[in-house]
C-alpha positions in Angstrom: 0.0 0.0 0.0 1.3 3.4 -1.0 -0.1 6.3 1.0 0.4 9.8 -0.4 -0.6 12.7 1.9 -1.3 15.8 0.0 -2.1 19.4 0.9 -5.5 19.9 -0.8 -8.5 18.4 -2.5 -7.2 19.8 -5.8 -3.9 17.9 -5.4 -5.8 14.7 -4.7 -8.0 15.2 -7.8 -5.0 16.0 -10.0 -2.9 13.0 -8.9 -5.9 10.7 -9.0 -6.6 11.8 -12.6 -3.0 11.0 -13.5 -3.5 7.4 -12.2 -6.7 6.9 -14.2 -5.3 8.4 -17.4 -2.1 6.2 -17.1 -4.4 3.2 -17.2 -6.5 4.5 -20.1 -3.7 5.6 -22.4 -2.7 2.1 -23.6 -6.3 1.6 -24.8 -9.1 -0.7 -23.8 -9.0 -0.2 -20.0 -11.7 -1.3 -17.7 -12.4 1.2 -15.0 -14.3 0.7 -11.7 -16.1 3.9 -10.7 -17.3 5.0 -7.3 -20.0 7.6 -6.7 -20.4 9.9 -3.7 -18.9 13.4 -3.2 -15.2 12.4 -2.7 -14.4 11.3 -6.3 -16.2 14.3 -7.9 -13.2 16.7 -8.0 -11.1 14.0 -9.7 -13.9 13.3 -12.2 -14.2 17.0 -12.9 -10.4 17.1 -13.5 -10.6 14.2 -15.9 -13.4 16.0 -17.8 -11.6 19.3 -17.8 -8.5 17.7 -19.4 -10.6 15.8 -21.9 -12.5 18.9 -22.9 -9.3 20.8 -23.4 -7.8 18.0 -25.5 -5.2 17.2 -22.9 -6.5 13.7 -21.9 -6.3 10.3 -23.6 -8.9 8.8 -25.8 -11.6 6.9 -24.0 -12.5 4.8 -27.1 -12.8 1.2 -26.0 -12.9 2.0 -22.3 -15.5 0.0 -20.3 -16.8 1.1 -16.9 -18.4 -0.8 -14.0 -19.9 0.9 -11.0 -19.3 -0.2 -7.5 -22.9 -0.4 -6.4 -26.5 0.7 -7.1 -29.5 1.6 -5.0 -32.5 -0.8 -4.9 -36.0 0.7 -5.0 -35.5 3.9 -6.9 -37.9 4.5 -9.8 -36.3 4.0 -13.3 -34.3 7.0 -14.4 -34.1 8.5 -10.9 -31.3 11.2 -11.0 -29.7 9.8 -7.9 -29.3 6.3 -9.2 -25.6 5.5 -9.5 -25.9 4.8 -13.2 -27.5 8.2 -13.8 -25.0 9.9 -11.5 -21.9 8.4 -13.1 -23.2 9.2 -16.6 -24.0 12.8 -15.6 -20.7 13.5 -13.7 -18.2 11.5 -15.9 -18.9 9.0 -18.6 -21.2 11.1 -20.8 -18.8 14.0 -20.6 -15.9 11.7 -21.6 -17.8 10.3 -24.6 -18.1 6.8 -23.2 -21.4 5.3 -24.5 -24.0 4.1 -22.1 -23.7 0.5 -23.4 -20.1 0.5 -22.1 -21.1 1.5 -18.6 -22.6 -1.2 -16.4 -23.9 -1.5 -12.8 -25.6 -4.1 -10.8 -29.2 -4.5 -12.0 -31.7 -3.4 -9.3 -34.8 -4.7 -11.2 -37.0 -6.3 -8.6 -37.7 -9.5 -10.6 -34.0 -10.2 -11.0 -32.7 -9.3 -7.5 -32.1 -12.9 -6.3 -29.5 -13.5 -9.0 -28.3 -9.9 -9.6 -25.0 -10.3 -7.6 -24.0 -13.5 -9.4 -24.7 -12.0 -12.8 -22.6 -8.9 -12.0 -19.7 -11.1 -10.9 -19.9 -12.9 -14.2 -19.9 -9.6 -16.1 -16.8 -8.4 -14.3 -15.0 -11.7 -15.1 -16.2 -11.6 -18.7 -14.7 -8.1 -19.1 -11.3 -9.3 -18.0 -11.5 -7.7 -14.5 -11.0 -4.1 -13.4 -7.7 -2.3 -14.2 -8.2 0.6 -11.8 -10.9 0.7 -9.2 -11.7 4.1 -7.7 -12.8 4.0 -4.1 -13.9 6.3 -1.3 -14.1 5.5 2.4 -17.1 5.9 4.7 -16.9 7.7 8.0 -17.4 4.3 9.7 -14.8 2.6 7.5 -17.2 1.1 5.0 -15.9 0.4 1.5 -18.5 0.5 -1.3 -21.6 -0.4 0.8 -19.8 -3.1 2.8 -20.7 -1.9 6.3 -18.7 -2.9 9.4 -19.2 -6.6 10.0 -19.1 -7.5 6.3 -17.1 -10.6 5.3 -13.7 -9.8 4.0 -14.3 -12.4 1.3 -17.8 -11.1 0.3 -18.9 -10.9 -3.3 -21.6 -8.7 -5.0 -24.8 -9.0 -3.1 -27.8 -7.2 -1.7 -27.1 -5.2 1.5 -29.2 -3.2 4.0 -27.9 0.3 4.7 -27.3 1.4 8.2 -28.9 4.6 9.5 -25.5 6.3 9.7 -24.8 5.6 6.0 -28.3 6.7 5.0 -27.8 10.0 7.0 -24.4 10.4 5.1 -26.2 10.0 1.8 -29.3 12.1 2.6 -27.6 15.2 1.2 -28.2 13.8 -2.2 -31.9 13.4 -1.6 -34.6 15.6 -0.1 -34.4 13.8 3.3 -33.2 10.6 4.9 -36.7 9.2 4.3 -36.0 9.3 0.6 -32.7 7.3 0.8 -33.3 3.7 -0.1 -32.7 1.0 2.6 -31.1 -1.5 0.3 -28.3 -1.6 -2.3 -26.5 -4.0 -4.5 -22.8 -3.7 -3.9 -19.6 -5.2 -4.9 -18.2 -7.2 -2.1 -14.8 -6.8 -0.4 -13.6 -9.9 -2.2 -14.8 -8.5 -5.5 -13.0 -5.3 -4.9 -9.7 -7.1 -4.1 -9.7 -8.7 -7.6 -9.1 -5.4 -9.3 -5.5 -4.9 -10.4 -5.0 -1.4 -8.9 -7.1 0.1 -6.1 -7.2 3.9 -5.9 -8.6 5.1 -2.6 -9.4 8.8 -2.3 -10.0 10.4 1.1 -10.7 14.1 1.8 -12.0 16.1 4.7 -11.7 15.8 8.5 -14.7 13.5 8.7 -12.7 10.7 7.1 -9.6 11.0 9.2 -10.4 8.4 11.9 -11.6 5.9 9.3 -8.6 6.3 7.1 -6.2 5.9 10.0 -8.0 2.7 11.0 -8.0 1.4 7.5 -4.3 2.1 6.8 -2.6 1.7 10.2 -5.0 -0.4 12.2 -5.6 -4.2 12.2 -7.3 -5.9 9.3 -10.7 -6.4 10.6 -14.4 -6.7 9.5 -15.0 -3.9 12.0 -13.2 -1.5 9.5 -14.0 -3.0 6.1 -11.6 -0.7 4.3 -8.7 -2.3 6.2 -9.0 -5.2 3.8 -7.0 -3.0 1.4 -3.9 -3.9 3.4 -4.2 -7.4 1.8 -4.0 -6.1 -1.8 -0.6 -5.9 -3.7 -1.3 -2.6 -5.5 -3.2 0.1 -3.5 -2.7 3.8 -3.8 -4.2 6.0 -1.1 -4.5 9.8 -1.8 -5.6 12.0 1.0 -5.7 15.7 1.7 -4.3 17.3 4.8 -7.5 17.0 6.8 -8.2 13.3 6.0 -4.6 12.4 6.7 -4.4 14.2 10.1 -4.9 10.9 12.0 -2.1 9.0 10.3 0.7 8.3 12.8 3.2 7.8 9.9 2.1 10.7 7.8 5.6 12.3 7.6 7.1 8.9 6.6 4.6 8.4 3.8 5.3 11.8 2.4 9.1 11.3 2.6 8.8 8.0 0.7 6.6 9.5 -2.0 8.9 12.5 -2.5 11.9 10.2 -2.9 10.2 8.0 -5.6 12.2 7.7 -8.8 10.6 9.6 -11.7 10.1 6.4 -13.7 8.2 4.7 -10.9 4.5 5.3 -11.2 1.9 5.1 -8.5 
């Protein structure tokens, strides 16, 4: 795991965009995309570069979302398919048929997780998986107590997570109680995991995930088991890291040819 403490959200966004573009440039990359507020600055940076003609071509890129709400009406603007299209893929020119999420259709729910696992395998796996971290350490919608080997499945959201997501809706009562989410075991199959963390509200969870024990009590701690993880955090989110100065020293001394 490589932890890179940075000074600002803007630096996190820029360096995260560099990681995504490095994967896309050879052509045909498969990206795993997270929603929520944390990745938005990075997505906007990717779109800015693309619009200015500074980014790579996204021809042939395929995208898979981490999760999807269950119970929203079709076309709801806060569904994760609609959100990722609005914030990123449409703006990068990636057609809707190359963006896939777990299907929340009621009649198909019992087998939705297995079908999504099969789709990820058929695509050849995820090259770069973008991740955020919840204030309680959840990863995707794998809440504390989730199996570290879990696969895509239906989950019930805790009240804390529903409160965190209520800002995207009119009230907490409008936030669905169920989601389909990639499991922790699913996430670990991606070749490169890119975790973004910004804001003081993520400091305790990030410290537990990076420097605490691997435990289902902090689902994001499972990242310690992956061979290629990049953690980018701003000053506020990294404030709880005991080895913050060490991480920065190591990053600053990296050879120019050695990528994240």
